[in-house]
N, C-alpha and C positions, 0 to 999 in steps of 0.2 A: 161775466164779459169781456172777451178778449179782442183786442186790435192789436195787427202791428205784433205779435207778441208780448205784450202791455195789456194791464187793467186796464177799463173803462168804467170812471168812477161817474154816480148819476148823484147830484147832490138837487137840493129843496129847501127853497125858504122856507120857516118855521109855520108861514099861511096856506102851504100845500097841501094836499089831500092826503100827500104820500110821506110828506114829514114822517120821523119815525115809526111805518109802517113799511113791513116785507112789502118787494116790489112784485113780489111772484109766491106761488104754494111751493115750497118746498118738496122734492121728491126724492123720498127716503133710498132712493138705491145711488144718489150722485148726489156726492158732501159738497159738491161746488152751488149746487141750489140752497144752502144752509146760509150765504153769504144776509144778513139781515142787522139793519141800524133799530133800536127801541127806543124810544123814549121811555125811563124809569124817574120815581120820583128824586133818585140820589142823579139824575145827570143821564146822557146818551149810553146807551149798551151797545157798543159797534162788534157785531160777531162776522169776521171774517176768515170760517176756516180753510180755506183752501191757503192765504197767505202766509197765516196765522203757526200750521204745522198741523201735525198728526200729534198724541200726547206720546208718543213713542221716539218722537223727535226733538221735543222740545222739554220734557220730566226728566233725563240722564242732565241737564246745566239750570235745572229749577233750582229756587231756594225755596227751604222748606222754611215757614214763618208760622207763629201766633197771629192768627185775627178776629179780631173782637173776642178771645177766650177760646177761638177752635185753633187747636193744633195741629202743626204738620200740614197747614194750606200750602200746596206748590204755588209758586208764583213766578213765571216765565221770567229769565234772567234777561238783563238790561240790553244785553249784545241781540240775543232773539229779538226783541221785541224792538230796537233798532234795525235790524234786517228787515223785518216786515213794513215798518214805517216810511221807509228811506224808498223802497221801489213797489213799484210804482212812486213817485212823490204826491202827495195830495196836500194842498193848501189847509186842510182844518188839522193835518197834525204838523204841523210847522212847529207850534208850539211846543208839546209832547216830544217832541224831537230834540228841541231845542233842552227840555228838562230831563230825559233823560242822557243828554252828554252831562250835562251838569252831574248827572248824578255819576257816571262812568265815570267824570275827570277828579270826583274828590271820594273815591272808593279807594 
């Protein structure tokens, strides 16, 4: 959702029926409708494709890591993650931004 050229985010308390649920059904022809927050057994999974960028945008700067024995998993660069987390600013991202800035300083 856009308002004054910025995205407007919806936040729900944990006891709200929409917490952890898709707000609307996605439209396969419009990638912007795939913005979803899911509750998983490992924590929240926030998928924001328009903000995150496309595979072609992110892959050249991604790191290749082995994750739980799976080789060559592409992981977004710290710089790309920060670029997406600080504009627009969201209160829920403050801790993530601090952690990523710490990683950035220690690399």
